[in-house]
C-alpha positions as CSV (number, residue, x, y, z in Angstrom):
1,M,0.1,0.1,-0.2
2,S,1.8,3.3,-0.9
3,R,-1.1,5.8,-0.2
4,K,-1.8,6.9,3.2
5,I,-4.5,5.1,5.2
6,N,-7.5,6.5,7.1
7,V,-8.2,5.3,10.8
8,A,-10.9,5.5,13.0
9,L,-10.2,5.7,16.6
10,V,-13.3,4.3,18.9
11,G,-13.3,5.1,22.5
12,L,-12.0,8.7,23.9
13,G,-11.5,7.8,27.5
14,F,-8.0,6.4,27.8
15,G,-8.3,6.0,24.1
16,G,-8.3,9.8,23.5
17,C,-4.8,10.1,24.1
18,F,-4.0,8.1,20.8
19,A,-6.0,10.7,18.7
20,P,-3.2,13.5,18.1
21,I,-0.4,10.5,17.5
22,Y,-2.7,9.4,14.7
23,R,-3.5,12.8,13.3
24,D,0.3,13.9,13.0
25,H,1.4,10.3,11.7
26,P,2.8,11.2,8.3
27,D,1.3,7.6,6.9
28,V,-2.1,8.2,8.2
29,G,-4.5,10.7,5.7
30,E,-7.4,11.2,8.0
31,I,-8.3,10.3,11.5
32,G,-12.1,9.8,12.7
33,I,-13.0,9.6,16.2
34,F,-16.3,8.2,17.9
35,D,-17.3,7.6,21.8
36,I,-20.9,6.7,22.9
37,N,-20.7,9.9,25.0
38,Q,-21.2,12.2,21.8
39,E,-20.8,15.0,23.9
40,L,-17.2,13.8,24.6
41,T,-16.6,13.2,20.6
42,Q,-17.6,16.8,20.0
43,T,-15.6,18.3,22.7
44,F,-12.4,16.2,21.7
45,S,-12.9,17.2,18.0
46,K,-12.6,20.8,19.0
47,E,-10.0,20.5,21.2
48,T,-7.8,18.1,18.7
49,G,-9.2,19.9,15.5
50,I,-10.2,16.3,14.1
51,S,-13.2,17.2,12.0
52,K,-14.6,13.6,11.1
53,T,-16.4,12.3,14.0
54,Y,-19.0,9.3,13.8
55,K,-22.4,8.8,15.6
56,S,-22.0,5.1,15.9
57,F,-19.9,2.2,15.6
58,E,-21.7,0.7,12.8
59,E,-21.3,4.1,10.9
60,I,-17.6,3.5,11.4
61,L,-18.1,-0.5,10.0
62,A,-20.2,0.9,7.0
63,D,-17.8,3.6,5.8
64,P,-15.9,2.3,2.7
65,T,-13.2,5.1,3.2
66,V,-12.1,3.7,6.7
67,D,-8.9,1.4,6.1
68,A,-8.1,0.6,10.0
69,V,-10.0,1.0,13.4
70,H,-8.6,1.2,16.7
71,L,-10.5,0.0,19.5
72,V,-10.0,1.5,23.0
73,T,-13.3,0.1,24.4
74,P,-14.5,-1.9,27.6
75,I,-12.7,-5.2,28.0
76,P,-15.8,-7.5,27.5
77,Q,-16.6,-5.5,24.3
78,H,-13.1,-6.8,22.5
79,E,-14.0,-10.1,21.2
80,E,-17.1,-8.8,19.5
81,Q,-16.0,-5.5,18.5
82,T,-12.6,-6.8,16.7
83,V,-14.3,-9.4,15.0
84,R,-17.0,-7.3,13.3
85,V,-14.1,-4.9,12.3
86,L,-12.1,-7.6,10.8
87,E,-15.3,-9.2,8.9
88,A,-16.0,-5.7,7.7
89,G,-12.5,-6.0,5.7
90,K,-10.7,-3.6,7.9
91,H,-7.4,-3.9,9.7
92,C,-7.9,-3.6,13.7
93,A,-5.8,-2.6,16.7
94,C,-7.0,-3.2,19.9
95,T,-6.2,-2.6,23.6
96,V,-5.6,-5.3,26.0
97,P,-6.5,-8.2,26.5
98,M,-7.2,-9.7,23.2
99,A,-10.6,-11.3,25.0
100,I,-11.5,-13.1,28.2
101,S,-12.0,-16.6,27.0
102,K,-10.4,-19.2,24.7
103,E,-13.2,-19.3,22.4
104,G,-12.8,-15.4,22.1
105,V,-9.2,-15.5,21.3
106,K,-10.1,-18.2,18.5
107,R,-12.6,-16.4,17.0
108,I,-10.5,-13.3,16.4
109,T,-7.6,-15.8,15.2
110,E,-10.0,-17.1,12.7
111,A,-11.5,-13.5,11.7
112,A,-8.1,-12.2,11.0
113,R,-6.9,-15.2,8.8
114,K,-10.0,-15.2,6.9
115,S,-10.1,-11.5,6.2
116,G,-6.6,-11.1,5.4
117,K,-6.3,-7.9,7.6
118,N,-4.0,-7.0,10.3
119,Y,-4.9,-7.5,13.7
120,M,-2.7,-5.9,16.5
121,M,-2.9,-6.5,20.3
122,M,-1.9,-2.8,21.8
123,E,0.2,-3.9,24.8
124,T,2.0,-0.9,26.2
125,T,4.5,-3.0,27.9
126,L,6.5,-4.2,24.8
127,Y,7.3,-0.6,23.9
128,T,8.2,1.0,27.1
129,Y,11.8,2.6,27.9
130,H,12.4,-0.4,30.2
131,Y,11.5,-2.9,27.9
132,L,13.4,-1.5,25.0
133,H,16.4,-1.2,27.0
134,A,16.3,-4.8,28.2
135,K,15.9,-6.2,24.8
136,G,18.4,-4.0,23.6
137,M,20.6,-5.9,26.1
138,L,19.6,-9.1,25.6
139,E,20.1,-8.9,21.7
140,R,23.6,-7.3,22.3
141,G,24.6,-10.5,24.6
142,E,24.9,-8.2,27.6
143,L,22.7,-10.4,29.6
144,G,24.1,-13.7,28.5
145,R,21.7,-16.5,28.3
146,I,18.2,-15.7,30.0
147,Q,17.7,-18.2,32.9
148,F,14.7,-16.8,34.7
149,L,12.0,-14.3,34.3
150,R,9.5,-12.3,36.4
151,G,6.6,-9.7,35.7
152,S,4.4,-8.3,38.1
153,H,1.0,-5.9,37.9
154,Y,-0.7,-4.4,41.1
155,Q,-3.5,-2.0,40.5
156,D,-6.5,-1.4,42.6
157,M,-9.6,-1.1,40.5
158,E,-12.0,0.1,43.3
159,N,-14.6,2.7,41.8
160,W,-13.8,2.0,38.1
161,P,-16.7,1.2,35.5
162,S,-18.6,-1.8,36.4
163,Y,-17.1,-4.1,34.2
164,W,-13.9,-4.4,36.1
165,M,-15.8,-5.6,39.2
166,G,-14.3,-8.7,40.3
167,L,-12.6,-9.4,37.0
168,P,-10.0,-12.2,37.3
169,P,-6.5,-10.9,37.9
170,M,-4.9,-12.8,35.2
171,F,-7.7,-12.0,32.6
172,Y,-5.9,-8.6,32.7
173,G,-2.4,-9.8,32.9
174,T,-0.9,-8.7,29.8
175,H,0.8,-6.1,31.4
176,A,2.8,-8.8,33.6
177,I,3.2,-11.4,31.2
178,A,4.0,-9.5,27.8
179,P,7.6,-8.8,28.7
180,L,8.4,-12.2,29.8
181,V,7.1,-13.7,26.3
182,G,8.6,-10.9,24.4
183,L,12.1,-11.4,26.0
184,S,12.1,-15.3,26.5
185,G,12.3,-16.0,22.5
186,S,9.5,-18.6,22.7
187,R,5.8,-19.2,23.6
188,I,4.1,-20.0,26.8
189,Q,3.0,-23.8,26.6
190,R,1.9,-24.6,30.1
191,V,1.0,-22.9,33.4
192,V,0.1,-23.3,37.1
193,C,-1.5,-20.5,39.1
194,F,-2.9,-20.1,42.4
195,G,-5.3,-17.4,43.7
196,S,-5.0,-15.8,46.7
197,G,-6.8,-13.8,49.4
198,T,-10.4,-13.0,49.8
199,M,-12.5,-9.9,48.9
200,R,-16.2,-9.0,49.6
201,E,-19.1,-11.2,48.2
202,E,-20.3,-8.7,46.0
203,L,-17.2,-8.7,43.9
204,H,-17.7,-12.7,43.3
205,K,-20.9,-12.3,41.3
206,Q,-19.7,-11.0,37.7
207,Y,-17.2,-13.3,37.1
208,G,-17.5,-16.1,39.4
209,N,-13.8,-15.2,40.4
210,P,-13.1,-15.3,44.4
211,F,-9.6,-13.8,44.1
212,P,-8.0,-10.6,44.3
213,V,-4.6,-11.8,43.5
214,E,-3.3,-14.5,41.2
215,S,0.4,-15.7,41.0
216,A,1.4,-18.0,38.0
217,L,4.4,-20.0,37.0
218,F,4.7,-20.5,33.4
219,E,6.5,-23.1,31.1
220,F,7.9,-21.8,27.5
221,E,8.3,-24.2,24.7
222,N,12.3,-23.5,25.0
223,G,12.3,-24.8,28.5
224,L,12.1,-21.4,30.1
225,K,10.2,-20.6,33.3
226,A,8.9,-17.2,34.3
227,E,6.4,-16.3,37.1
228,A,4.1,-13.3,37.0
229,T,1.7,-11.6,40.1
230,R,-1.2,-9.7,39.2
231,S,-3.5,-8.0,41.9
232,L,-6.7,-5.9,41.3
233,F,-8.7,-5.5,44.5
234,E,-8.2,-5.0,48.3
235,T,-4.6,-5.4,48.2
236,A,-2.6,-2.8,49.9
237,R,0.0,-1.8,47.1
238,E,0.7,1.2,45.3
239,Y,0.2,1.0,41.3
240,T,3.5,-0.8,39.8
241,E,4.2,-2.5,36.5
242,S,7.7,-4.3,36.4
243,F,9.7,-7.3,35.1
244,C,12.9,-8.7,35.8
245,A,15.0,-10.6,33.4
246,Y,17.7,-12.8,35.2
247,G,20.7,-13.6,32.7
248,S,23.7,-15.9,33.0
249,K,25.8,-12.7,33.0
250,R,23.8,-9.7,34.2
251,T,20.2,-9.0,35.4
252,F,17.8,-6.3,34.5
253,E,15.2,-5.0,37.0
254,W,12.6,-2.6,36.5
255,A,12.2,-1.6,39.9
256,Q,8.9,-2.1,41.9
257,D,9.2,1.3,43.9
258,G,8.7,3.2,40.7
259,G,12.4,4.6,40.5
260,D,15.0,3.9,37.6
261,P,16.0,0.1,37.0
262,V,18.9,-1.7,38.3
263,I,21.3,-3.6,36.5
264,M,23.2,-6.3,38.3
265,T,26.5,-7.4,37.2
266,L,28.1,-10.8,38.4
267,I,31.9,-10.5,38.4
268,P,34.0,-13.6,38.6
269,R,36.7,-13.6,41.4
270,T,39.3,-16.2,42.6
271,D,39.7,-15.6,46.4
272,L,36.1,-16.3,47.3
273,R,33.4,-18.8,46.3
274,G,30.7,-17.5,43.8
275,Y,30.7,-13.9,42.2
276,A,30.7,-10.3,43.3
277,T,28.0,-8.5,42.3
278,E,28.0,-4.9,40.9
279,F,24.8,-2.8,41.1
280,T,24.1,0.1,38.7
281,R,21.0,2.4,38.6
282,L,20.2,3.2,35.1
283,E,19.1,6.2,33.8
284,L,17.0,5.3,30.7
285,G,17.3,7.4,27.7
286,N,14.1,7.8,24.9
287,P,14.6,5.5,22.3
288,Y,12.6,7.7,19.7
289,E,15.0,7.3,16.9
290,T,12.9,4.9,15.0
291,L,9.8,7.1,15.1
292,P,8.9,9.9,12.5
293,E,9.8,13.2,13.8
294,S,6.2,14.6,13.7
295,I,5.1,11.9,16.5
296,R,8.4,11.9,18.6
297,K,6.9,14.6,21.0
298,Y,4.6,12.0,22.2
299,T,6.9,9.9,23.8
300,I,7.3,12.5,27.0
301,N,4.5,13.7,29.3
302,E,2.6,16.7,27.8
303,G,4.0,19.9,29.0
304,D,7.3,18.9,28.8
305,Y,7.8,19.3,25.4
306,D,9.5,22.5,24.0
307,E,9.0,22.9,20.3
308,T,12.4,25.5,20.6
309,N,14.4,22.8,21.8
310,P,12.9,19.2,20.9
311,Q,15.8,17.2,21.5
312,K,16.7,18.3,24.5
313,S,13.0,17.7,25.4
314,L,13.0,14.5,24.0
315,A,15.9,13.6,25.9
316,K,14.0,14.0,29.1
317,G,12.4,10.8,29.0
318,A,9.7,12.1,31.4
319,G,7.4,9.1,30.2
320,G,4.3,10.3,28.0
321,G,1.9,7.6,27.4
322,H,2.7,4.2,29.4
323,E,6.5,4.9,29.6
324,G,6.7,6.3,26.0
325,S,5.0,3.5,24.5
326,H,1.9,5.0,22.8
327,P,3.7,6.3,19.5
328,H,5.6,3.2,19.0
329,L,2.4,1.4,19.0
330,V,0.5,3.7,16.7
331,H,3.6,3.8,14.2
332,E,4.1,-0.1,14.4
333,F,0.3,-0.7,13.6
334,V,0.4,2.0,10.8
335,R,3.4,0.6,9.0
336,S,2.5,-2.9,9.2
337,I,-0.5,-2.0,6.9
338,V,1.7,0.2,4.9
339,E,4.3,-2.4,4.3
340,N,1.9,-5.0,3.8
341,R,3.3,-7.3,6.9
342,R,2.2,-8.7,9.9
343,P,2.3,-6.4,12.9
344,A,4.9,-7.1,15.8
345,I,2.1,-7.9,18.2
346,D,-0.2,-9.9,15.9
347,E,-3.2,-12.5,16.6
348,V,-0.4,-15.2,17.5
349,L,1.7,-13.2,20.2
350,G,-1.2,-11.2,21.4
351,G,-3.1,-14.3,21.5
352,N,-0.3,-16.2,23.6
353,I,0.0,-13.3,26.1
354,T,-3.6,-13.3,26.5
355,L,-4.4,-16.9,26.5
356,A,-1.8,-17.5,29.2
357,G,-3.6,-15.3,31.6
358,I,-6.9,-17.0,30.7
359,C,-5.3,-20.3,31.4
360,A,-3.8,-19.0,34.7
361,H,-7.3,-18.0,35.7
362,E,-8.4,-21.8,34.9
363,S,-5.8,-23.4,36.9
364,A,-6.3,-21.1,39.9
365,M,-10.2,-22.0,40.0
366,N,-8.9,-25.6,39.9
367,G,-6.6,-25.7,42.6
368,G,-3.6,-24.9,40.7
369,C,-3.8,-27.7,38.3
370,S,-1.5,-27.6,35.2
371,V,-3.2,-26.1,32.3
372,E,-1.9,-26.5,28.4
373,V,-1.7,-22.8,26.7
374,P,-3.8,-23.5,23.5
375,L,-2.2,-22.6,19.8
376,Y,-4.4,-21.2,17.3
């Protein structure tokens, strides 16, 4: 595809932050926006200068000028909306998770294959400053062999929209799981998981889930193992996303206190048993070089960008959009369409990350039994 593509963005709550990125991307011709709250749609149109608006999801599906749709909608709607977009002959990007059932992941996979259109799961952790740094270290051989991986995501969802109430933690475990899959060089094939703790009865009703916390051990096809813990309710912990990659030479730890990551280096010594350990606290740079200049500013927090000195501003690495990930996600989705190739987080990778969490909850509900993760 040589022409610019037209994109429709659905959902302007969290999704609104993607609108100006699409608007400013050099390969996007026109961006249209829609939210079920039409007042929000019109307000957003005025604030961003995006004139094309829609009054319904169906109107987007019926618009022949729309090449791709980006869904930023409630989790229970992901499966049905994604399938409808693909069946309408449009490329589809969707926020996480891919779906909340094995059948849902399978439906999306089959719809993507049948339509011949791109599906991309917009997993932020695979484009954070932290992940891109760790990935670079691995590719340069600085970590050595990956020996073990660990991920965590702690977040309290009290007073969020009703569909969140009682959600099984691992149904939304993608932020804890995705970096582990990405760095493993493999896919998760088996999981055992335990649920822990108690929460008030009303939170059990919607999904039949009794657990505020779930902790899983994953087995990869290449023999690696990893663990991940996810909490959603009544667990006193500040919001945290983090991962650790334990290598034979060095270890990368995204600190759970929200501080800068730490590199631990093993130093051989002859006078004592074992190794000495050297700790280095990293100041992460902003890996914006692969992005078009017009959207690089969105890798930092709004307000920190200085048009008169953009390189200095970008170097601050202030962490716009989930640690700078949003413009990377948009760019990968758009370029995969323009270049007529599969996106980096396609239905296979997105499916494995999502299914690992779904199967983890299945294991937790069955006392920690072993569950095989299907491959569609």
